[in-house]
C-alpha positions as CSV (number, residue, x, y, z in Angstrom):
1,M,10.0,-42.0,46.9
2,K,12.1,-39.4,48.7
3,R,14.6,-37.5,46.7
4,R,18.2,-38.3,47.8
5,V,21.1,-35.9,48.4
6,G,24.6,-36.9,49.0
7,L,26.7,-35.2,51.7
8,Y,30.5,-35.1,51.4
9,L,32.5,-33.1,53.9
10,K,36.1,-32.5,55.0
11,R,36.7,-34.7,58.0
12,G,38.1,-32.9,61.0
13,D,36.9,-29.5,59.8
14,A,34.7,-28.0,62.5
15,R,33.1,-25.4,60.2
16,A,32.2,-28.1,57.6
17,S,30.7,-30.3,60.3
18,E,28.6,-27.4,61.6
19,L,27.3,-26.5,58.2
20,A,26.6,-30.2,57.4
21,G,24.3,-30.3,60.5
22,V,22.5,-27.2,59.3
23,A,22.2,-28.5,55.7
24,R,21.0,-31.9,56.8
25,T,18.3,-30.4,59.0
26,R,17.0,-28.0,56.3
27,L,17.0,-30.6,53.5
28,E,15.3,-33.2,55.7
29,Q,12.6,-30.6,56.5
30,R,12.0,-30.4,52.8
31,G,11.5,-34.1,52.6
32,F,15.0,-35.2,51.3
33,E,16.9,-38.3,52.4
34,I,20.5,-37.6,53.1
35,A,23.3,-40.1,52.2
36,D,26.9,-40.0,53.5
37,V,28.7,-40.5,50.2
38,E,31.9,-41.8,51.8
39,A,30.0,-44.4,53.8
40,S,27.3,-45.5,51.4
41,G,28.3,-44.2,47.9
42,T,26.2,-42.3,45.4
43,T,23.5,-44.8,44.6
44,G,20.2,-43.0,44.0
45,V,21.7,-39.6,44.7
46,E,20.7,-36.7,42.4
47,V,23.3,-34.2,43.6
48,V,26.3,-34.2,46.1
49,L,26.6,-31.3,48.5
50,V,30.3,-30.8,49.3
51,L,31.4,-28.9,52.4
52,G,35.1,-28.1,52.6
53,G,37.8,-26.8,50.3
54,D,38.7,-27.5,46.7
55,G,40.6,-30.7,47.7
56,T,37.4,-32.0,49.2
57,L,35.4,-31.2,46.1
58,L,38.0,-32.9,43.9
59,S,37.6,-36.1,45.9
60,A,33.8,-35.9,45.7
61,A,33.8,-35.1,42.0
62,R,35.9,-38.1,41.2
63,A,33.6,-40.3,43.2
64,A,30.5,-38.9,41.5
65,A,31.7,-38.4,37.9
66,R,31.3,-42.0,36.7
67,E,27.6,-41.9,37.7
68,R,27.1,-38.5,36.1
69,I,26.1,-37.0,39.4
70,P,26.7,-33.3,39.8
71,V,28.5,-31.8,42.8
72,L,27.8,-28.5,44.5
73,G,30.6,-27.0,46.7
74,V,30.3,-24.8,49.7
75,N,33.8,-23.4,50.6
76,T,35.1,-23.7,54.2
77,G,38.7,-23.8,53.0
78,G,41.1,-21.3,51.5
79,L,41.1,-20.0,47.9
80,G,38.0,-21.9,46.7
81,F,38.1,-21.8,42.9
82,L,35.8,-24.9,42.7
83,T,33.7,-24.6,45.8
84,V,32.0,-21.4,44.6
85,F,29.3,-21.0,47.3
86,T,30.4,-19.3,50.5
87,P,29.2,-20.5,54.0
88,A,26.9,-17.5,54.1
89,E,25.2,-18.8,50.9
90,L,24.4,-22.2,52.3
91,D,20.6,-21.3,52.3
92,V,21.0,-20.4,48.6
93,A,22.6,-23.8,47.9
94,V,19.9,-25.6,49.8
95,E,17.1,-23.8,47.9
96,L,18.9,-24.5,44.6
97,I,18.9,-28.2,45.5
98,A,15.3,-28.2,46.6
99,S,14.2,-26.5,43.3
100,G,16.1,-29.0,41.2
101,R,16.8,-26.2,38.7
102,W,20.5,-25.9,38.9
103,N,23.0,-25.1,36.1
104,V,25.7,-27.7,35.5
105,E,29.0,-27.3,33.7
106,Q,30.8,-30.3,32.3
107,R,34.4,-30.4,33.3
108,M,36.9,-32.6,31.4
109,M,38.8,-35.2,33.4
110,L,42.1,-37.0,32.8
111,A,42.7,-40.8,32.8
112,V,46.2,-42.0,33.5
113,E,47.7,-45.4,33.0
114,V,50.6,-46.2,35.3
115,G,51.9,-49.4,36.7
116,G,49.2,-51.4,35.0
117,K,46.4,-49.4,36.6
118,E,44.1,-46.7,35.4
119,E,43.4,-43.7,37.7
120,F,41.4,-40.5,37.2
121,A,42.0,-36.8,38.0
122,L,39.9,-33.6,37.6
123,N,42.7,-31.1,38.2
124,D,46.0,-32.6,37.3
125,V,48.5,-35.4,37.0
126,V,51.9,-34.5,38.4
127,V,55.2,-36.3,38.1
128,H,57.4,-34.9,40.9
129,K,60.0,-35.6,43.6
130,S,60.5,-34.5,47.2
131,Q,64.2,-33.8,47.5
132,M,65.5,-30.4,46.9
133,A,68.3,-29.6,44.4
134,R,68.0,-32.8,42.5
135,L,66.6,-32.8,39.0
136,M,64.5,-35.4,37.2
137,E,64.9,-36.2,33.5
138,F,62.1,-37.3,31.3
139,V,60.9,-37.4,27.7
140,V,57.4,-36.3,26.8
141,Y,55.6,-37.7,23.7
142,I,52.4,-36.3,22.2
143,S,50.4,-39.0,20.4
144,G,53.7,-40.8,19.7
145,D,55.6,-37.7,18.5
146,V,58.5,-36.4,20.8
147,L,57.6,-33.1,22.4
148,G,60.9,-32.8,24.2
149,R,63.4,-34.0,26.7
150,Y,63.2,-32.2,30.1
151,R,65.5,-31.8,33.1
152,A,63.3,-30.3,35.7
153,D,61.7,-30.7,39.2
154,G,58.7,-32.3,37.6
155,L,55.9,-32.0,35.1
156,I,52.2,-31.1,35.4
157,V,49.6,-32.4,33.0
158,S,46.4,-30.5,33.7
159,T,42.8,-30.0,32.6
160,P,41.4,-26.5,32.0
161,T,39.8,-26.9,35.5
162,G,43.3,-27.6,36.9
163,S,44.9,-24.6,35.0
164,T,44.2,-22.4,38.0
165,A,45.8,-24.8,40.5
166,Y,49.5,-26.1,40.6
167,S,50.0,-25.4,36.8
168,L,49.2,-21.7,37.4
169,S,51.9,-21.4,40.1
170,A,54.4,-23.0,37.8
171,G,53.7,-20.4,35.1
172,G,51.0,-22.2,33.1
173,P,48.2,-20.5,31.3
174,I,44.7,-19.9,32.7
175,V,42.2,-21.8,30.5
176,V,38.4,-21.3,30.5
177,P,37.1,-24.5,32.1
178,K,34.4,-25.1,29.4
179,L,37.2,-25.6,26.9
180,D,38.5,-29.1,26.4
181,C,42.3,-29.3,26.1
182,I,45.4,-30.6,27.9
183,V,48.0,-28.3,29.4
184,I,51.6,-29.5,29.9
185,T,53.6,-27.4,32.3
186,P,57.2,-28.2,33.4
187,I,58.1,-27.4,37.0
188,C,61.3,-25.3,37.3
189,P,62.9,-26.6,34.1
190,H,66.7,-26.2,33.8
191,T,66.3,-25.1,30.2
192,L,64.5,-21.8,30.3
193,T,63.0,-22.3,26.8
194,N,61.0,-25.3,28.1
195,R,57.6,-23.5,28.2
196,P,54.0,-24.7,28.9
197,V,52.3,-26.3,25.9
198,V,48.5,-26.7,25.2
199,V,47.5,-29.7,23.1
200,R,44.3,-31.1,21.7
201,P,42.0,-32.9,24.1
202,D,42.2,-36.2,22.1
203,S,46.1,-36.2,22.4
204,E,47.8,-38.9,24.3
205,V,50.5,-37.6,26.6
206,E,53.2,-40.2,27.4
207,I,55.8,-39.4,30.1
208,E,58.9,-41.6,30.1
209,L,61.0,-41.2,33.2
210,V,64.6,-41.4,32.1
211,H,66.3,-40.5,35.5
212,A,65.1,-39.6,39.0
213,P,66.7,-39.6,42.4
214,E,66.5,-43.2,43.7
215,G,63.3,-43.8,45.6
216,D,62.2,-40.2,45.2
217,A,59.9,-40.0,42.1
218,F,56.2,-40.0,42.4
219,L,53.0,-39.5,40.3
220,S,50.2,-37.7,42.1
221,L,46.5,-37.3,41.1
222,D,44.9,-34.0,42.1
223,G,47.5,-33.7,44.9
224,Q,45.9,-36.7,46.7
225,G,47.7,-40.0,46.9
226,E,51.0,-40.9,45.2
227,V,52.2,-43.7,43.0
228,P,56.0,-44.4,43.3
229,L,58.0,-44.2,40.1
230,E,61.4,-45.4,39.1
231,S,63.7,-44.7,36.1
232,G,62.3,-46.4,33.0
233,H,58.7,-46.1,34.1
234,R,56.1,-44.6,31.8
235,A,52.8,-42.9,32.4
236,V,50.2,-42.3,29.7
237,V,47.7,-39.5,30.2
238,R,44.6,-38.9,28.1
239,R,41.1,-37.4,28.3
240,A,38.8,-39.6,30.4
241,S,35.7,-41.0,28.9
242,H,33.5,-39.3,31.6
243,Y,33.2,-35.7,32.7
244,A,32.8,-34.2,36.2
245,L,29.5,-32.2,36.6
246,M,29.8,-29.0,38.6
247,V,26.8,-27.0,39.8
248,T,27.5,-23.3,39.2
249,A,26.5,-20.4,41.4
250,P,23.8,-18.1,40.0
251,E,25.1,-14.8,38.8
252,R,28.7,-15.8,39.2
253,S,30.8,-16.4,36.1
254,F,34.3,-17.9,35.8
255,F,35.7,-14.5,35.1
256,S,34.1,-13.0,38.2
257,V,35.6,-15.8,40.3
258,L,39.0,-15.0,38.7
259,R,38.7,-11.4,39.6
260,E,37.8,-12.2,43.1
261,K,40.2,-15.0,43.9
262,L,43.2,-13.5,42.1
263,R,42.4,-10.0,43.2
264,W,42.4,-8.6,39.7
265,Q,39.9,-6.0,40.6
266,E,42.2,-4.3,43.2
267,R,44.3,-1.3,42.5
């Protein structure tokens, strides 16, 4: 039986489409069967090759996580914290897949209950608004205990993986992705003493929306897709029961990625 590799790419990205053609050819030459994950799912797939930016990888990781299928990202986007292989390293990625000897990191995911449904995120769950100069008001509970009442532009609940995304730009800490914890970061809080808080991974974070501009409150998952919220709505965020599996690049650590992406090595 042929080994099966999933392919997941950013639609409309010419560079991703070009690399997908090259990857498909080279993998098929090595005897692999290629599956379009968006069209046919992940059944029988041993790894998903992602071509695009971090947003594309987040979508692919959520699709593959329940089946415990690892994802390997080649970056054709911007910053690329998660898609750690460059386009020039496509051959390295193909050889790694062919060898079957890749290193995988488990990444904690979040489950959120809102509106009677359960959704999942790898980076973050964000309560936010779109209007400028209008504050939201909400209460945050940690496993039933009140953390605080906030007046702010919103709130980010992130994983360690998501700590280098929106949470970082809002003043949150950088957390090593192998660590399990939940990071709670307010967005532009009116009270300057409202600071980011890191809690245990088994904590239950409940957000009660006390007040929001009418028709202008939303909950987003990994910045992709929105659930409308109204005053009085609650969202409960906890660690998901499954993890995302990420193939790491040889000879490239999380700290080397930080130095490169955040330009910490420049003087």
